[in-house]
One Martini backbone bead per residue (centre of mass of N, CA, C, O) as a GRO file, in nm:
protein
  519
    1UNK     BB    1   0.939   4.873   2.378
    2UNK     BB    2   1.069   4.666   2.112
    3UNK     BB    3   1.090   4.615   1.769
    4UNK     BB    4   1.104   4.424   1.509
    5UNK     BB    5   1.206   4.399   1.210
    6UNK     BB    6   1.088   4.344   0.890
    7UNK     BB    7   1.264   4.074   0.827
    8UNK     BB    8   1.077   3.903   1.052
    9UNK     BB    9   0.763   3.917   0.965
   10UNK     BB   10   0.729   3.666   0.778
   11UNK     BB   11   0.770   3.450   1.039
   12UNK     BB   12   0.703   3.686   1.255
   13UNK     BB   13   0.454   3.874   1.374
   14UNK     BB   14   0.530   3.892   1.700
   15UNK     BB   15   0.839   4.022   1.845
   16UNK     BB   16   0.892   4.098   2.186
   17UNK     BB   17   1.018   4.280   2.419
   18UNK     BB   18   1.017   4.278   2.760
   19UNK     BB   19   0.958   4.345   3.065
   20UNK     BB   20   1.196   4.441   3.317
   21UNK     BB   21   1.290   4.377   3.644
   22UNK     BB   22   1.476   4.367   3.938
   23UNK     BB   23   1.374   4.052   3.982
   24UNK     BB   24   1.389   3.882   3.727
   25UNK     BB   25   1.152   3.801   3.560
   26UNK     BB   26   0.973   3.666   3.348
   27UNK     BB   27   1.002   3.587   2.999
   28UNK     BB   28   0.844   3.671   2.687
   29UNK     BB   29   0.723   3.546   2.370
   30UNK     BB   30   0.556   3.662   2.085
   31UNK     BB   31   0.413   3.408   1.867
   32UNK     BB   32   0.141   3.411   1.698
   33UNK     BB   33  -0.005   3.474   1.991
   34UNK     BB   34   0.210   3.316   2.153
   35UNK     BB   35   0.348   3.203   2.455
   36UNK     BB   36   0.695   3.205   2.559
   37UNK     BB   37   0.846   3.072   2.825
   38UNK     BB   38   1.061   3.150   3.056
   39UNK     BB   39   1.247   3.137   3.310
   40UNK     BB   40   1.335   3.288   3.607
   41UNK     BB   41   1.616   3.397   3.448
   42UNK     BB   42   1.543   3.418   3.124
   43UNK     BB   43   1.562   3.144   3.003
   44UNK     BB   44   1.622   2.939   2.716
   45UNK     BB   45   1.545   2.589   2.721
   46UNK     BB   46   1.554   2.275   2.756
   47UNK     BB   47   1.310   2.042   2.806
   48UNK     BB   48   1.185   1.831   3.066
   49UNK     BB   49   1.005   1.530   2.924
   50UNK     BB   50   1.143   1.265   3.000
   51UNK     BB   51   1.084   0.941   3.064
   52UNK     BB   52   1.138   0.620   3.129
   53UNK     BB   53   1.009   0.515   2.869
   54UNK     BB   54   1.161   0.701   2.678
   55UNK     BB   55   1.442   0.601   2.759
   56UNK     BB   56   1.404   0.307   2.669
   57UNK     BB   57   1.335   0.370   2.366
   58UNK     BB   58   1.597   0.509   2.298
   59UNK     BB   59   1.784   0.271   2.351
   60UNK     BB   60   1.643   0.042   2.195
   61UNK     BB   61   1.611   0.206   1.926
   62UNK     BB   62   1.925   0.249   1.890
   63UNK     BB   63   2.026  -0.041   1.897
   64UNK     BB   64   1.788  -0.136   1.713
   65UNK     BB   65   1.861  -0.191   1.386
   66UNK     BB   66   2.064  -0.350   1.155
   67UNK     BB   67   2.256  -0.539   1.316
   68UNK     BB   68   2.084  -0.804   1.382
   69UNK     BB   69   2.039  -0.859   1.057
   70UNK     BB   70   2.381  -0.870   0.990
   71UNK     BB   71   2.596  -0.953   1.221
   72UNK     BB   72   2.594  -1.268   1.228
   73UNK     BB   73   2.800  -1.299   1.002
   74UNK     BB   74   3.057  -1.183   1.148
   75UNK     BB   75   3.054  -1.374   1.390
   76UNK     BB   76   3.061  -1.660   1.250
   77UNK     BB   77   3.312  -1.607   1.071
   78UNK     BB   78   3.511  -1.564   1.343
   79UNK     BB   79   3.428  -1.836   1.513
   80UNK     BB   80   3.290  -2.107   1.341
   81UNK     BB   81   3.068  -2.140   1.569
   82UNK     BB   82   2.768  -2.131   1.726
   83UNK     BB   83   2.843  -2.139   2.028
   84UNK     BB   84   3.054  -1.907   2.017
   85UNK     BB   85   2.860  -1.698   1.903
   86UNK     BB   86   2.674  -1.694   2.153
   87UNK     BB   87   2.893  -1.606   2.350
   88UNK     BB   88   2.948  -1.334   2.212
   89UNK     BB   89   2.663  -1.218   2.247
   90UNK     BB   90   2.662  -1.230   2.555
   91UNK     BB   91   2.928  -1.075   2.608
   92UNK     BB   92   2.840  -0.814   2.466
   93UNK     BB   93   2.606  -0.757   2.658
   94UNK     BB   94   2.769  -0.747   2.921
   95UNK     BB   95   2.965  -0.529   2.830
   96UNK     BB   96   2.744  -0.313   2.788
   97UNK     BB   97   2.631  -0.319   3.081
   98UNK     BB   98   2.888  -0.222   3.220
   99UNK     BB   99   2.909   0.045   3.068
  100UNK     BB  100   2.627   0.148   3.152
  101UNK     BB  101   2.679   0.144   3.456
  102UNK     BB  102   2.906   0.355   3.447
  103UNK     BB  103   2.731   0.579   3.305
  104UNK     BB  104   2.539   0.621   3.541
  105UNK     BB  105   2.740   0.766   3.721
  106UNK     BB  106   2.822   0.990   3.524
  107UNK     BB  107   2.535   1.105   3.463
  108UNK     BB  108   2.469   1.173   3.776
  109UNK     BB  109   2.729   1.357   3.814
  110UNK     BB  110   2.719   1.463   3.499
  111UNK     BB  111   2.457   1.683   3.402
  112UNK     BB  112   2.528   1.654   3.072
  113UNK     BB  113   2.525   1.695   2.765
  114UNK     BB  114   2.728   1.443   2.561
  115UNK     BB  115   2.854   1.253   2.750
  116UNK     BB  116   3.170   1.167   2.691
  117UNK     BB  117   3.240   1.457   2.629
  118UNK     BB  118   3.171   1.571   2.911
  119UNK     BB  119   3.358   1.380   3.076
  120UNK     BB  120   3.625   1.460   2.940
  121UNK     BB  121   3.609   1.759   2.995
  122UNK     BB  122   3.599   1.741   3.313
  123UNK     BB  123   3.873   1.565   3.333
  124UNK     BB  124   4.085   1.646   3.063
  125UNK     BB  125   3.966   1.862   2.887
  126UNK     BB  126   3.938   2.027   2.577
  127UNK     BB  127   4.126   1.871   2.387
  128UNK     BB  128   4.021   1.578   2.421
  129UNK     BB  129   3.725   1.651   2.369
  130UNK     BB  130   3.757   1.752   2.076
  131UNK     BB  131   3.849   1.493   1.946
  132UNK     BB  132   3.589   1.347   2.003
  133UNK     BB  133   3.397   1.549   1.866
  134UNK     BB  134   3.513   1.546   1.579
  135UNK     BB  135   3.475   1.244   1.509
  136UNK     BB  136   3.173   1.219   1.582
  137UNK     BB  137   3.052   1.470   1.414
  138UNK     BB  138   3.214   1.437   1.127
  139UNK     BB  139   3.175   1.103   1.102
  140UNK     BB  140   3.020   0.888   1.271
  141UNK     BB  141   2.725   0.998   1.289
  142UNK     BB  142   2.662   1.073   0.989
  143UNK     BB  143   2.746   0.797   0.872
  144UNK     BB  144   2.550   0.622   1.032
  145UNK     BB  145   2.293   0.759   0.934
  146UNK     BB  146   2.336   0.708   0.633
  147UNK     BB  147   2.343   0.398   0.646
  148UNK     BB  148   2.064   0.353   0.777
  149UNK     BB  149   1.904   0.504   0.559
  150UNK     BB  150   1.990   0.315   0.327
  151UNK     BB  151   1.871   0.061   0.450
  152UNK     BB  152   1.584   0.158   0.450
  153UNK     BB  153   1.556   0.211   0.140
  154UNK     BB  154   1.625  -0.077   0.046
  155UNK     BB  155   1.385  -0.226   0.189
  156UNK     BB  156   1.157  -0.062   0.062
  157UNK     BB  157   1.247  -0.127  -0.250
  158UNK     BB  158   1.272  -0.439  -0.282
  159UNK     BB  159   0.977  -0.520  -0.378
  160UNK     BB  160   1.030  -0.359  -0.660
  161UNK     BB  161   1.325  -0.540  -0.670
  162UNK     BB  162   1.349  -0.874  -0.660
  163UNK     BB  163   1.602  -0.933  -0.887
  164UNK     BB  164   1.738  -0.663  -0.769
  165UNK     BB  165   1.888  -0.384  -0.709
  166UNK     BB  166   1.837  -0.085  -0.627
  167UNK     BB  167   1.877   0.213  -0.721
  168UNK     BB  168   2.090   0.446  -0.608
  169UNK     BB  169   1.922   0.702  -0.647
  170UNK     BB  170   1.668   0.602  -0.501
  171UNK     BB  171   1.797   0.540  -0.228
  172UNK     BB  172   1.908   0.824  -0.175
  173UNK     BB  173   1.641   0.986  -0.189
  174UNK     BB  174   1.495   0.829   0.039
  175UNK     BB  175   1.705   0.890   0.257
  176UNK     BB  176   1.668   1.195   0.248
  177UNK     BB  177   1.368   1.195   0.321
  178UNK     BB  178   1.402   1.061   0.596
  179UNK     BB  179   1.584   1.281   0.725
  180UNK     BB  180   1.396   1.525   0.678
  181UNK     BB  181   1.151   1.427   0.835
  182UNK     BB  182   1.302   1.384   1.111
  183UNK     BB  183   1.404   1.673   1.136
  184UNK     BB  184   1.130   1.806   1.158
  185UNK     BB  185   1.035   1.657   1.409
  186UNK     BB  186   1.280   1.752   1.594
  187UNK     BB  187   1.214   2.061   1.553
  188UNK     BB  188   0.909   2.073   1.646
  189UNK     BB  189   0.912   1.808   1.862
  190UNK     BB  190   1.017   1.613   2.114
  191UNK     BB  191   0.765   1.436   2.156
  192UNK     BB  192   0.747   1.338   1.869
  193UNK     BB  193   1.021   1.196   1.866
  194UNK     BB  194   0.954   0.999   2.102
  195UNK     BB  195   0.708   0.871   1.966
  196UNK     BB  196   0.852   0.756   1.727
  197UNK     BB  197   1.037   0.582   1.899
  198UNK     BB  198   0.822   0.414   2.036
  199UNK     BB  199   0.677   0.290   1.787
  200UNK     BB  200   0.942   0.165   1.646
  201UNK     BB  201   1.025  -0.009   1.883
  202UNK     BB  202   0.778  -0.193   1.882
  203UNK     BB  203   0.816  -0.296   1.591
  204UNK     BB  204   1.101  -0.428   1.626
  205UNK     BB  205   1.016  -0.619   1.854
  206UNK     BB  206   0.801  -0.770   1.692
  207UNK     BB  207   0.993  -0.887   1.482
  208UNK     BB  208   1.169  -1.049   1.686
  209UNK     BB  209   0.934  -1.214   1.809
  210UNK     BB  210   0.869  -1.364   1.550
  211UNK     BB  211   1.142  -1.502   1.522
  212UNK     BB  212   1.141  -1.637   1.802
  213UNK     BB  213   0.880  -1.799   1.762
  214UNK     BB  214   0.992  -1.967   1.525
  215UNK     BB  215   1.229  -2.086   1.690
  216UNK     BB  216   1.060  -2.236   1.900
  217UNK     BB  217   0.921  -2.419   1.697
  218UNK     BB  218   1.184  -2.553   1.600
  219UNK     BB  219   1.272  -2.666   1.876
  220UNK     BB  220   1.017  -2.846   1.909
  221UNK     BB  221   1.136  -2.997   1.633
  222UNK     BB  222   1.449  -3.052   1.680
  223UNK     BB  223   1.634  -2.793   1.564
  224UNK     BB  224   1.982  -2.864   1.673
  225UNK     BB  225   2.230  -2.934   1.469
  226UNK     BB  226   2.402  -2.644   1.489
  227UNK     BB  227   2.472  -2.686   1.805
  228UNK     BB  228   2.814  -2.641   1.806
  229UNK     BB  229   3.191  -2.664   1.821
  230UNK     BB  230   3.244  -2.675   1.536
  231UNK     BB  231   3.509  -2.487   1.405
  232UNK     BB  232   3.651  -2.353   1.625
  233UNK     BB  233   3.833  -2.086   1.702
  234UNK     BB  234   4.184  -1.984   1.825
  235UNK     BB  235   4.195  -1.696   1.722
  236UNK     BB  236   4.217  -1.399   1.874
  237UNK     BB  237   4.164  -1.200   1.641
  238UNK     BB  238   3.900  -1.328   1.548
  239UNK     BB  239   3.746  -1.286   1.813
  240UNK     BB  240   3.770  -0.979   1.817
  241UNK     BB  241   3.613  -0.939   1.548
  242UNK     BB  242   3.348  -1.060   1.655
  243UNK     BB  243   3.305  -0.833   1.865
  244UNK     BB  244   3.269  -0.607   1.665
  245UNK     BB  245   3.001  -0.714   1.551
  246UNK     BB  246   2.845  -0.739   1.817
  247UNK     BB  247   2.884  -0.443   1.920
  248UNK     BB  248   2.745  -0.307   1.684
  249UNK     BB  249   2.456  -0.408   1.768
  250UNK     BB  250   2.489  -0.248   2.063
  251UNK     BB  251   2.490   0.020   1.961
  252UNK     BB  252   2.346   0.280   2.199
  253UNK     BB  253   2.356   0.250   2.521
  254UNK     BB  254   2.465   0.576   2.554
  255UNK     BB  255   2.242   0.782   2.435
  256UNK     BB  256   2.089   0.900   2.684
  257UNK     BB  257   2.331   1.079   2.788
  258UNK     BB  258   2.296   1.304   2.562
  259UNK     BB  259   1.982   1.378   2.703
  260UNK     BB  260   1.971   1.435   3.021
  261UNK     BB  261   1.845   1.733   3.035
  262UNK     BB  262   1.548   1.598   2.928
  263UNK     BB  263   1.503   1.476   3.202
  264UNK     BB  264   1.307   1.470   3.476
  265UNK     BB  265   1.468   1.206   3.637
  266UNK     BB  266   1.784   1.107   3.611
  267UNK     BB  267   1.864   0.963   3.877
  268UNK     BB  268   1.629   0.752   3.853
  269UNK     BB  269   1.598   0.681   3.527
  270UNK     BB  270   1.871   0.614   3.400
  271UNK     BB  271   1.948   0.338   3.535
  272UNK     BB  272   1.682   0.199   3.465
  273UNK     BB  273   1.691   0.225   3.157
  274UNK     BB  274   1.958   0.081   3.116
  275UNK     BB  275   1.891  -0.190   3.251
  276UNK     BB  276   1.637  -0.269   3.095
  277UNK     BB  277   1.746  -0.241   2.802
  278UNK     BB  278   1.999  -0.428   2.809
  279UNK     BB  279   1.857  -0.686   2.897
  280UNK     BB  280   1.648  -0.701   2.673
  281UNK     BB  281   1.843  -0.702   2.428
  282UNK     BB  282   2.010  -0.949   2.501
  283UNK     BB  283   1.780  -1.153   2.499
  284UNK     BB  284   1.679  -1.099   2.212
  285UNK     BB  285   1.946  -1.156   2.060
  286UNK     BB  286   1.998  -1.446   2.147
  287UNK     BB  287   1.719  -1.564   2.051
  288UNK     BB  288   1.750  -1.477   1.757
  289UNK     BB  289   2.002  -1.653   1.698
  290UNK     BB  290   1.875  -1.918   1.767
  291UNK     BB  291   1.660  -1.901   1.547
  292UNK     BB  292   1.844  -1.895   1.301
  293UNK     BB  293   1.990  -2.187   1.376
  294UNK     BB  294   1.729  -2.364   1.332
  295UNK     BB  295   1.748  -2.308   0.997
  296UNK     BB  296   2.048  -2.219   0.969
  297UNK     BB  297   2.353  -2.239   0.864
  298UNK     BB  298   2.657  -2.108   0.890
  299UNK     BB  299   2.700  -2.077   0.579
  300UNK     BB  300   2.432  -1.927   0.525
  301UNK     BB  301   2.498  -1.685   0.700
  302UNK     BB  302   2.759  -1.599   0.556
  303UNK     BB  303   2.608  -1.569   0.262
  304UNK     BB  304   2.437  -1.352   0.391
  305UNK     BB  305   2.322  -1.016   0.380
  306UNK     BB  306   2.029  -1.095   0.526
  307UNK     BB  307   1.935  -1.302   0.762
  308UNK     BB  308   1.631  -1.244   0.808
  309UNK     BB  309   1.545  -1.287   0.513
  310UNK     BB  310   1.644  -1.575   0.479
  311UNK     BB  311   1.474  -1.689   0.706
  312UNK     BB  312   1.195  -1.606   0.590
  313UNK     BB  313   1.215  -1.755   0.317
  314UNK     BB  314   1.235  -2.041   0.451
  315UNK     BB  315   0.973  -2.022   0.667
  316UNK     BB  316   0.726  -1.817   0.548
  317UNK     BB  317   0.711  -1.770   0.254
  318UNK     BB  318   0.461  -1.561   0.152
  319UNK     BB  319   0.536  -1.397   0.441
  320UNK     BB  320   0.835  -1.277   0.403
  321UNK     BB  321   0.778  -0.963   0.369
  322UNK     BB  322   0.756  -0.880   0.677
  323UNK     BB  323   1.059  -0.842   0.745
  324UNK     BB  324   1.144  -0.604   0.563
  325UNK     BB  325   0.940  -0.412   0.688
  326UNK     BB  326   1.056  -0.425   0.980
  327UNK     BB  327   1.341  -0.334   0.907
  328UNK     BB  328   1.259  -0.054   0.806
  329UNK     BB  329   1.137   0.035   1.076
  330UNK     BB  330   1.393   0.000   1.242
  331UNK     BB  331   1.573   0.203   1.083
  332UNK     BB  332   1.395   0.447   1.118
  333UNK     BB  333   1.424   0.459   1.427
  334UNK     BB  334   1.736   0.480   1.425
  335UNK     BB  335   1.755   0.753   1.287
  336UNK     BB  336   1.605   0.905   1.508
  337UNK     BB  337   1.800   0.837   1.742
  338UNK     BB  338   2.054   0.964   1.621
  339UNK     BB  339   1.940   1.252   1.582
  340UNK     BB  340   1.848   1.312   1.871
  341UNK     BB  341   2.139   1.269   2.007
  342UNK     BB  342   2.345   1.418   1.814
  343UNK     BB  343   2.239   1.709   1.840
  344UNK     BB  344   2.332   1.725   2.143
  345UNK     BB  345   2.634   1.716   2.080
  346UNK     BB  346   2.652   1.977   1.927
  347UNK     BB  347   2.533   2.148   2.154
  348UNK     BB  348   2.750   2.083   2.371
  349UNK     BB  349   2.994   2.190   2.208
  350UNK     BB  350   2.888   2.482   2.179
  351UNK     BB  351   2.866   2.545   2.488
  352UNK     BB  352   3.200   2.505   2.488
  353UNK     BB  353   3.315   2.653   2.229
  354UNK     BB  354   3.357   2.396   1.986
  355UNK     BB  355   3.131   2.534   1.826
  356UNK     BB  356   2.915   2.697   1.676
  357UNK     BB  357   2.703   2.920   1.825
  358UNK     BB  358   2.434   2.844   1.681
  359UNK     BB  359   2.422   2.548   1.826
  360UNK     BB  360   2.311   2.672   2.110
  361UNK     BB  361   2.036   2.723   1.991
  362UNK     BB  362   1.680   2.790   2.051
  363UNK     BB  363   1.368   2.755   1.985
  364UNK     BB  364   1.129   2.963   2.112
  365UNK     BB  365   0.863   2.768   2.089
  366UNK     BB  366   0.984   2.457   2.084
  367UNK     BB  367   1.250   2.395   2.234
  368UNK     BB  368   1.472   2.330   2.010
  369UNK     BB  369   1.779   2.229   1.845
  370UNK     BB  370   1.764   2.322   1.537
  371UNK     BB  371   2.057   2.372   1.431
  372UNK     BB  372   2.167   2.090   1.514
  373UNK     BB  373   1.974   1.918   1.346
  374UNK     BB  374   2.042   2.041   1.069
  375UNK     BB  375   2.343   1.979   1.072
  376UNK     BB  376   2.321   1.672   1.091
  377UNK     BB  377   2.150   1.630   0.834
  378UNK     BB  378   2.344   1.757   0.629
  379UNK     BB  379   2.587   1.572   0.676
  380UNK     BB  380   2.444   1.310   0.603
  381UNK     BB  381   2.373   1.391   0.308
  382UNK     BB  382   2.664   1.420   0.215
  383UNK     BB  383   2.747   1.117   0.276
  384UNK     BB  384   2.551   0.989   0.065
  385UNK     BB  385   2.764   1.077  -0.175
  386UNK     BB  386   2.958   0.878  -0.093
  387UNK     BB  387   3.120   0.589  -0.208
  388UNK     BB  388   3.253   0.500   0.106
  389UNK     BB  389   3.129   0.519   0.420
  390UNK     BB  390   3.219   0.260   0.570
  391UNK     BB  391   3.526   0.316   0.575
  392UNK     BB  392   3.528   0.555   0.771
  393UNK     BB  393   3.432   0.394   1.020
  394UNK     BB  394   3.658   0.181   1.018
  395UNK     BB  395   3.893   0.379   1.069
  396UNK     BB  396   3.744   0.508   1.358
  397UNK     BB  397   3.629   0.283   1.547
  398UNK     BB  398   3.853   0.266   1.768
  399UNK     BB  399   3.804   0.558   1.879
  400UNK     BB  400   3.534   0.503   2.012
  401UNK     BB  401   3.642   0.295   2.219
  402UNK     BB  402   3.851   0.479   2.346
  403UNK     BB  403   3.649   0.697   2.449
  404UNK     BB  404   3.477   0.510   2.624
  405UNK     BB  405   3.715   0.411   2.794
  406UNK     BB  406   3.790   0.701   2.889
  407UNK     BB  407   3.524   0.754   3.035
  408UNK     BB  408   3.550   0.518   3.240
  409UNK     BB  409   3.826   0.629   3.354
  410UNK     BB  410   3.694   0.869   3.509
  411UNK     BB  411   3.611   0.723   3.765
  412UNK     BB  412   3.888   0.667   3.908
  413UNK     BB  413   4.001   0.951   3.871
  414UNK     BB  414   3.776   1.105   4.037
  415UNK     BB  415   3.811   0.945   4.297
  416UNK     BB  416   4.098   1.068   4.337
  417UNK     BB  417   4.065   1.384   4.270
  418UNK     BB  418   3.722   1.385   4.345
  419UNK     BB  419   3.583   1.246   4.621
  420UNK     BB  420   3.341   1.481   4.686
  421UNK     BB  421   3.161   1.417   4.477
  422UNK     BB  422   2.849   1.377   4.384
  423UNK     BB  423   2.707   1.027   4.408
  424UNK     BB  424   2.419   0.869   4.353
  425UNK     BB  425   2.610   0.668   4.192
  426UNK     BB  426   2.820   0.379   4.300
  427UNK     BB  427   3.050   0.192   4.167
  428UNK     BB  428   3.235  -0.067   4.141
  429UNK     BB  429   3.568  -0.072   4.037
  430UNK     BB  430   3.562  -0.345   3.883
  431UNK     BB  431   3.399  -0.252   3.633
  432UNK     BB  432   3.590  -0.041   3.498
  433UNK     BB  433   3.831  -0.232   3.481
  434UNK     BB  434   3.705  -0.444   3.299
  435UNK     BB  435   3.630  -0.253   3.067
  436UNK     BB  436   3.912  -0.148   3.000
  437UNK     BB  437   4.043  -0.419   2.933
  438UNK     BB  438   3.843  -0.497   2.706
  439UNK     BB  439   3.896  -0.251   2.528
  440UNK     BB  440   4.190  -0.304   2.469
  441UNK     BB  441   4.142  -0.570   2.324
  442UNK     BB  442   3.941  -0.467   2.102
  443UNK     BB  443   4.152  -0.256   1.986
  444UNK     BB  444   4.444  -0.382   1.953
  445UNK     BB  445   4.414  -0.642   1.787
  446UNK     BB  446   4.299  -0.518   1.518
  447UNK     BB  447   4.541  -0.325   1.479
  448UNK     BB  448   4.748  -0.550   1.425
  449UNK     BB  449   4.592  -0.680   1.182
  450UNK     BB  450   4.523  -0.356   1.068
  451UNK     BB  451   4.751  -0.114   1.018
  452UNK     BB  452   4.654   0.062   0.780
  453UNK     BB  453   4.375   0.137   0.884
  454UNK     BB  454   4.482   0.258   1.148
  455UNK     BB  455   4.658   0.480   1.024
  456UNK     BB  456   4.430   0.634   0.888
  457UNK     BB  457   4.272   0.688   1.147
  458UNK     BB  458   4.490   0.853   1.291
  459UNK     BB  459   4.499   1.083   1.084
  460UNK     BB  460   4.202   1.167   1.123
  461UNK     BB  461   4.233   1.239   1.419
  462UNK     BB  462   4.473   1.451   1.387
  463UNK     BB  463   4.298   1.670   1.237
  464UNK     BB  464   4.202   1.807   1.509
  465UNK     BB  465   4.449   1.974   1.597
  466UNK     BB  466   4.452   2.223   1.402
  467UNK     BB  467   4.160   2.300   1.456
  468UNK     BB  468   4.191   2.368   1.753
  469UNK     BB  469   4.422   2.590   1.733
  470UNK     BB  470   4.272   2.780   1.526
  471UNK     BB  471   3.953   2.785   1.645
  472UNK     BB  472   3.996   2.766   1.970
  473UNK     BB  473   4.276   2.862   2.100
  474UNK     BB  474   4.252   3.104   1.911
  475UNK     BB  475   4.145   3.421   2.017
  476UNK     BB  476   4.303   3.646   1.825
  477UNK     BB  477   4.138   3.717   1.580
  478UNK     BB  478   4.063   3.861   1.318
  479UNK     BB  479   3.819   4.087   1.264
  480UNK     BB  480   3.702   3.968   0.999
  481UNK     BB  481   3.644   3.689   1.115
  482UNK     BB  482   3.458   3.775   1.347
  483UNK     BB  483   3.249   3.917   1.165
  484UNK     BB  484   3.163   3.675   1.004
  485UNK     BB  485   3.059   3.494   1.240
  486UNK     BB  486   2.864   3.703   1.350
  487UNK     BB  487   2.687   3.729   1.096
  488UNK     BB  488   2.611   3.433   1.070
  489UNK     BB  489   2.469   3.409   1.342
  490UNK     BB  490   2.256   3.632   1.303
  491UNK     BB  491   2.117   3.527   1.047
  492UNK     BB  492   2.047   3.243   1.154
  493UNK     BB  493   1.881   3.343   1.393
  494UNK     BB  494   1.656   3.476   1.224
  495UNK     BB  495   1.570   3.240   1.040
  496UNK     BB  496   1.509   3.037   1.310
  497UNK     BB  497   1.429   3.162   1.573
  498UNK     BB  498   1.680   3.196   1.788
  499UNK     BB  499   1.835   3.131   2.112
  500UNK     BB  500   2.019   3.152   2.374
  501UNK     BB  501   2.010   2.957   2.669
  502UNK     BB  502   2.190   3.189   2.856
  503UNK     BB  503   2.015   3.422   2.827
  504UNK     BB  504   1.887   3.699   3.007
  505UNK     BB  505   1.804   3.796   2.724
  506UNK     BB  506   1.635   3.858   2.436
  507UNK     BB  507   1.835   3.832   2.120
  508UNK     BB  508   1.614   3.941   1.858
  509UNK     BB  509   1.721   4.212   1.786
  510UNK     BB  510   1.808   4.415   1.563
  511UNK     BB  511   2.156   4.446   1.619
  512UNK     BB  512   2.239   4.254   1.814
  513UNK     BB  513   2.470   4.139   2.005
  514UNK     BB  514   2.744   3.904   1.945
  515UNK     BB  515   2.928   3.653   1.996
  516UNK     BB  516   3.195   3.506   1.897
  517UNK     BB  517   3.264   3.267   1.701
  518UNK     BB  518   3.458   2.949   1.689
  519UNK     BB  519   3.414   2.852   1.357
   0.00000   0.00000   0.00000
């Protein structure tokens, strides 16, 4: 046996390499007197602990964030009438269900964390996959998490500042605390993270059921005067923009695919979780909007910054405070869902050597992707300091839909190129065709309407090209660069007590050789 150097003893009391025999038996690490078992091949890997219920709460908790409380404004503004707005909400739900159905085939066929990144990698190769990874990891995910965390802090602080907006510094600090707390939970225990997701999913569903119940009461009192086709728009670009707002509220239906390796029975549970969650969310969203319009006129919804709060102030009187509380709980759960799934995207990219090697590593005792979680949290906190983070997402929003459409296109492509791949779930090709056509409509029409914003987004996407060729495609980097990345990986590995998931031996001995990092 060999012992770890003194610089690790402050955080790890005893970390020993174990005896290995010719049969490659299990390896253990002793940390603070506890044994951390590797699998039969000596790997330390993410544990499959997620059940069907956990999968449902991940999807529902990720979808229901701040969108349903603010998106009704964008939908009614671009549709003109309540009836068309409800059609858009229903169509957005059906559109999401079709995409989720297609992702069920992809997820059961390509059982890798990373969702559309993994599917594009397997189908179109590393270059196209890296462009998707770059935009998602560097801009979309951390910006989204920062925005939702700020929404959480704003609603928490609102009761303290009833006559004005909370100070920006206070909102930012509380958002940072929210991200740090959830990062700790996700680093410490995957089951803790899923329990947080479960609890806050129930809380946000309760909030929506309260709103729906109030709406049913209003309907019983014949409050239906706003449900008309009056002022319906016929502008196709306006309708496309209304779908942007509606689909924003449904964003998150594909998040379970990012953590498929941690599901106990993905072939059985993934399609069930997707189906149950998408149907539930669609029903809840439609009835929530019906409830809003039993009390508020279209113009009141357009003028409202937070429709749910305006609705509560009008209908609940002294109890109106309950809705901001539930909105804050909803956004807190959404931050957790984004962090839980996004860290696995960093991890998946690193496993393909398209992110720094340290992000492939897993904490030895907790078996969580600690470096990936910390990286995601740090990026989000950096974006909290940006003056206009919403604009960044608007610039590259069309790229997200392009990549999801590209992932769905993998289905007919692989049917043609690799017809013999095992497919536990095989969807009718009419569904991916419908989804691809709808995606083209949703992407192209707003691009024509806002060419400057689209041009900026294209430039941001193209920034991935030089990064790919310099850091990924260029293999023979100077020795000094390789030594720098190797030293960074080794030091980070020791600080966080993490190991590579595919190591056949535990490489935590001081001075152990490490593969050159890729970024």
